[in-house]
N, CA and C atoms as an extended XYZ file, in Angstrom:
255
Properties=species:S:1:pos:R:3:atomname:S:1:resname:S:1:resid:I:1 pbc="F F F"
N         0.843       -1.174        0.000 N   MET     1
C         0.000        0.000        0.000 CA  MET     1
C         0.891        1.241        0.000 C   MET     1
N         0.560        2.171       -0.855 N   GLU     2
C         1.303        3.418       -0.967 CA  GLU     2
C         0.881        4.369        0.149 C   GLU     2
N         1.866        5.038        0.740 N   GLU     3
C         1.551        6.016        1.766 CA  GLU     3
C         1.274        7.360        1.103 C   GLU     3
N         0.244        8.019        1.582 N   ILE     4
C        -0.112        9.324        1.030 CA  ILE     4
C         0.779       10.398        1.624 C   ILE     4
N         0.756       11.553        1.028 N   ASP     5
C         1.481       12.705        1.546 CA  ASP     5
C         0.596       13.378        2.591 C   ASP     5
N         0.443       12.709        3.723 N   MET     6
C        -0.426       13.192        4.782 CA  MET     6
C         0.182       14.435        5.426 C   MET     6
N        -0.663       15.337        5.813 N   ASN     7
C        -0.199       16.541        6.478 CA  ASN     7
C         0.584       16.135        7.732 C   ASN     7
N         1.876       16.452        7.753 N   VAL     8
C         2.727       16.039        8.872 CA  VAL     8
C         2.294       16.664       10.191 C   VAL     8
N         1.602       17.770       10.115 N   ASN     9
C         1.116       18.403       11.339 CA  ASN     9
C         0.055       17.565       12.042 C   ASN     9
N        -0.553       16.635       11.320 N   PHE    10
C        -1.551       15.765       11.943 CA  PHE    10
C        -0.899       14.878       13.001 C   PHE    10
N         0.330       14.454       12.759 N   MET    11
C         1.049       13.657       13.762 CA  MET    11
C         1.257       14.477       15.040 C   MET    11
N         1.667       15.728       14.863 N   THR    12
C         1.855       16.609       16.017 CA  THR    12
C         0.536       16.803       16.749 C   THR    12
N        -0.525       16.969       15.985 N   TYR    13
C        -1.858       17.132       16.565 CA  TYR    13
C        -2.238       15.912       17.406 C   TYR    13
N        -2.027       14.719       16.853 N   MET    14
C        -2.384       13.505       17.597 CA  MET    14
C        -1.546       13.376       18.865 C   MET    14
N        -0.260       13.706       18.768 N   LYS    15
C         0.601       13.653       19.951 CA  LYS    15
C         0.129       14.641       21.009 C   LYS    15
N        -0.274       15.837       20.581 N   SER    16
C        -0.738       16.850       21.531 CA  SER    16
C        -2.033       16.442       22.221 C   SER    16
N        -2.797       15.604       21.539 N   ARG    17
C        -4.045       15.093       22.122 CA  ARG    17
C        -3.800       13.817       22.918 C   ARG    17
N        -2.522       13.441       23.028 N   GLN    18
C        -2.075       12.287       23.809 CA  GLN    18
C        -2.651       10.965       23.301 C   GLN    18
N        -2.726       10.828       21.973 N   PHE    19
C        -3.108        9.554       21.386 CA  PHE    19
C        -1.991        8.555       21.680 C   PHE    19
N        -2.347        7.330       21.936 N   SER    20
C        -1.329        6.299       22.125 CA  SER    20
C        -0.651        6.026       20.785 C   SER    20
N         0.541        5.455       20.832 N   SER    21
C         1.250        5.147       19.589 CA  SER    21
C         0.463        4.145       18.760 C   SER    21
N        -0.220        3.223       19.402 N   ASN    22
C        -1.049        2.247       18.689 CA  ASN    22
C        -2.205        2.937       17.965 C   ASN    22
N        -2.850        3.866       18.629 N   THR    23
C        -3.953        4.610       18.018 CA  THR    23
C        -3.445        5.430       16.838 C   THR    23
N        -2.305        6.072       17.003 N   MET    24
C        -1.749        6.868       15.915 CA  MET    24
C        -1.419        5.985       14.707 C   MET    24
N        -0.848        4.835       14.937 N   GLU    25
C        -0.542        3.907       13.841 CA  GLU    25
C        -1.820        3.476       13.129 C   GLU    25
N        -2.854        3.176       13.903 N   ASN    26
C        -4.132        2.770       13.311 CA  ASN    26
C        -4.750        3.897       12.495 C   ASN    26
N        -4.743        5.105       13.037 N   TYR    27
C        -5.298        6.243       12.308 CA  TYR    27
C        -4.576        6.430       10.980 C   TYR    27
N        -3.259        6.391       11.022 N   ILE    28
C        -2.485        6.587        9.799 CA  ILE    28
C        -2.779        5.480        8.791 C   ILE    28
N        -2.851        4.243        9.256 N   ARG    29
C        -3.178        3.126        8.358 CA  ARG    29
C        -4.561        3.317        7.737 C   ARG    29
N        -5.548        3.677        8.549 N   HIS    30
C        -6.914        3.868        8.045 CA  HIS    30
C        -6.986        5.017        7.039 C   HIS    30
N        -6.311        6.109        7.339 N   ILE    31
C        -6.315        7.265        6.435 CA  ILE    31
C        -5.625        6.916        5.122 C   ILE    31
N        -4.508        6.203        5.207 N   ASN    32
C        -3.824        5.771        3.986 CA  ASN    32
C        -4.712        4.852        3.151 C   ASN    32
N        -5.396        3.915        3.800 N   GLN    33
C        -6.310        3.019        3.083 CA  GLN    33
C        -7.397        3.825        2.372 C   GLN    33
N        -7.961        4.783        3.071 N   PHE    34
C        -9.014        5.617        2.500 CA  PHE    34
C        -8.501        6.411        1.307 C   PHE    34
N        -7.388        7.118        1.495 N   MET    35
C        -6.868        7.967        0.430 CA  MET    35
C        -6.433        7.150       -0.789 C   MET    35
N        -5.860        5.983       -0.564 N   ASN    36
C        -5.468        5.121       -1.680 CA  ASN    36
C        -6.694        4.608       -2.428 C   ASN    36
N        -7.754        4.300       -1.710 N   TYR    37
C        -8.985        3.846       -2.361 CA  TYR    37
C        -9.601        4.972       -3.187 C   TYR    37
N        -9.676        6.163       -2.617 N   ILE    38
C       -10.310        7.299       -3.288 CA  ILE    38
C        -9.477        7.771       -4.469 C   ILE    38
N        -8.171        7.892       -4.278 N   GLY    39
C        -7.289        8.281       -5.366 CA  GLY    39
C        -7.446        9.717       -5.842 C   GLY    39
N        -7.874       10.590       -4.946 N   LYS    40
C        -8.050       12.008       -5.276 CA  LYS    40
C        -7.318       12.863       -4.263 C   LYS    40
N        -7.108       14.117       -4.625 N   ASP    41
C        -6.583       15.092       -3.686 CA  ASP    41
C        -7.624       15.308       -2.578 C   ASP    41
N        -7.143       15.596       -1.389 N   GLU    42
C        -8.045       15.791       -0.245 CA  GLU    42
C        -9.154       16.796       -0.528 C   GLU    42
N        -8.834       17.844       -1.282 N   THR    43
C        -9.809       18.897       -1.539 CA  THR    43
C       -10.869       18.503       -2.561 C   THR    43
N       -10.670       17.393       -3.265 N   ASP    44
C       -11.605       16.954       -4.297 CA  ASP    44
C       -12.544       15.838       -3.839 C   ASP    44
N       -12.406       15.387       -2.610 N   ILE    45
C       -13.216       14.269       -2.106 CA  ILE    45
C       -14.630       14.743       -1.802 C   ILE    45
N       -15.599       13.944       -2.227 N   THR    46
C       -17.013       14.271       -2.020 CA  THR    46
C       -17.636       13.307       -1.008 C   THR    46
N       -18.802       13.665       -0.477 N   PRO    47
C       -19.509       12.728        0.402 CA  PRO    47
C       -19.799       11.384       -0.285 C   PRO    47
N       -20.010       11.406       -1.599 N   PHE    48
C       -20.268       10.158       -2.312 CA  PHE    48
C       -19.030        9.266       -2.340 C   PHE    48
N       -17.850        9.864       -2.406 N   ASP    49
C       -16.618        9.088       -2.320 CA  ASP    49
C       -16.548        8.352       -0.987 C   ASP    49
N       -16.894        9.049        0.069 N   ILE    50
C       -16.857        8.457        1.406 CA  ILE    50
C       -17.880        7.332        1.514 C   ILE    50
N       -19.070        7.558        0.988 N   MET    51
C       -20.101        6.511        1.029 CA  MET    51
C       -19.680        5.281        0.234 C   MET    51
N       -19.069        5.500       -0.929 N   ASN    52
C       -18.601        4.366       -1.733 CA  ASN    52
C       -17.529        3.579       -0.997 C   ASN    52
N       -16.609        4.287       -0.355 N   TRP    53
C       -15.557        3.634        0.413 CA  TRP    53
C       -16.148        2.819        1.558 C   TRP    53
N       -17.092        3.416        2.275 N   MET    54
C       -17.722        2.707        3.395 CA  MET    54
C       -18.441        1.453        2.907 C   MET    54
N       -19.108        1.563        1.788 N   SER    55
C       -19.797        0.405        1.219 CA  SER    55
C       -18.799       -0.697        0.859 C   SER    55
N       -17.697       -0.297        0.263 N   GLU    56
C       -16.664       -1.258       -0.147 CA  GLU    56
C       -16.045       -1.959        1.062 C   GLU    56
N       -15.620       -1.183        2.054 N   ILE    57
C       -14.980       -1.817        3.211 CA  ILE    57
C       -15.991       -2.563        4.081 C   ILE    57
N       -17.252       -2.184        3.980 N   GLY    58
C       -18.302       -2.868        4.727 CA  GLY    58
C       -18.528       -4.297        4.265 C   GLY    58
N       -18.068       -4.616        3.063 N   GLN    59
C       -18.217       -5.970        2.533 CA  GLN    59
C       -17.230       -6.941        3.168 C   GLN    59
N       -16.137       -6.420        3.717 N   VAL    60
C       -15.106       -7.301        4.273 CA  VAL    60
C       -14.754       -6.978        5.731 C   VAL    60
N       -15.441       -6.000        6.321 N   ASN    61
C       -15.195       -5.602        7.710 CA  ASN    61
C       -16.498       -5.594        8.488 C   ASN    61
N       -16.392       -5.737        9.784 N   THR    62
C       -17.566       -5.632       10.638 CA  THR    62
C       -18.018       -4.178       10.699 C   THR    62
N       -19.241       -3.969       11.145 N   ALA    63
C       -19.756       -2.607       11.298 CA  ALA    63
C       -18.879       -1.812       12.264 C   ALA    63
N       -18.399       -2.457       13.292 N   SER    64
C       -17.537       -1.798       14.264 CA  SER    64
C       -16.223       -1.353       13.623 C   SER    64
N       -15.653       -2.195       12.781 N   SER    65
C       -14.403       -1.834       12.091 CA  SER    65
C       -14.616       -0.692       11.115 C   SER    65
N       -15.731       -0.707       10.406 N   VAL    66
C       -16.046        0.375        9.477 CA  VAL    66
C       -16.174        1.682       10.256 C   VAL    66
N       -16.847        1.634       11.376 N   HIS    67
C       -17.024        2.829       12.209 CA  HIS    67
C       -15.673        3.351       12.696 C   HIS    67
N       -14.803        2.461       13.134 N   THR    68
C       -13.483        2.857       13.621 CA  THR    68
C       -12.672        3.522       12.513 C   THR    68
N       -12.696        2.927       11.317 N   LYS    69
C       -11.970        3.498       10.188 CA  LYS    69
C       -12.550        4.853        9.800 C   LYS    69
N       -13.862        4.963        9.818 N   LEU    70
C       -14.499        6.232        9.495 CA  LEU    70
C       -14.122        7.305       10.512 C   LEU    70
N       -14.056        6.955       11.772 N   GLU    71
C       -13.668        7.923       12.808 CA  GLU    71
C       -12.240        8.420       12.588 C   GLU    71
N       -11.356        7.547       12.133 N   SER    72
C        -9.980        7.961       11.833 CA  SER    72
C        -9.967        8.990       10.718 C   SER    72
N       -10.684        8.691        9.651 N   VAL    73
C       -10.739        9.593        8.495 CA  VAL    73
C       -11.416       10.909        8.884 C   VAL    73
N       -12.487       10.797        9.636 N   LYS    74
C       -13.209       11.995       10.084 CA  LYS    74
C       -12.300       12.894       10.919 C   LYS    74
N       -11.529       12.310       11.797 N   SER    75
C       -10.616       13.072       12.635 CA  SER    75
C        -9.591       13.821       11.784 C   SER    75
N        -9.082       13.167       10.759 N   TYR    76
C        -8.103       13.799        9.875 CA  TYR    76
C        -8.703       14.989        9.143 C   TYR    76
N        -9.887       14.823        8.595 N   PHE    77
C       -10.497       15.916        7.842 CA  PHE    77
C       -10.963       17.047        8.753 C   PHE    77
N       -11.377       16.724        9.964 N   GLU    78
C       -11.702       17.778       10.921 CA  GLU    78
C       -10.448       18.580       11.265 C   GLU    78
N        -9.333       17.884       11.433 N   PHE    79
C        -8.068       18.562       11.681 CA  PHE    79
C        -7.734       19.514       10.530 C   PHE    79
N        -7.807       19.010        9.297 N   LEU    80
C        -7.492       19.842        8.134 CA  LEU    80
C        -8.394       21.071        8.074 C   LEU    80
N        -9.673       20.869        8.336 N   TYR    81
C       -10.642       21.974        8.269 CA  TYR    81
C       -10.389       22.980        9.400 C   TYR    81
N       -10.272       22.469       10.634 N   ASN    82
C       -10.146       23.353       11.787 CA  ASN    82
C        -8.860       24.171       11.796 C   ASN    82
N        -7.803       23.621       11.168 N   PHE    83
C        -6.525       24.318       11.179 CA  PHE    83
C        -6.212       24.958        9.828 C   PHE    83
N        -7.189       25.005        8.946 N   GLY    84
C        -7.072       25.753        7.709 CA  GLY    84
C        -6.151       25.162        6.664 C   GLY    84
N        -6.013       23.855        6.641 N   PHE    85
C        -5.167       23.222        5.621 CA  PHE    85
C        -5.971       22.899        4.377 C   PHE    85
């Protein structure tokens, strides 16, 4: 899996919020999975892209896993929005 050019400030943000190293690794993995699936720049992603991704991962993951992955992605985009990236 290719790693995306994730905003490096997100790592600092997670550390400042005292995320465990395991949680940070999971968030990064989930965000990379999402971005690789979507294949678009962050600014071009639509709600339909997110719904398609959720539908796709829902075929091979439990509802709980889908929710966890969605929360990771949601946290990243909230960070980007709140800090003006």
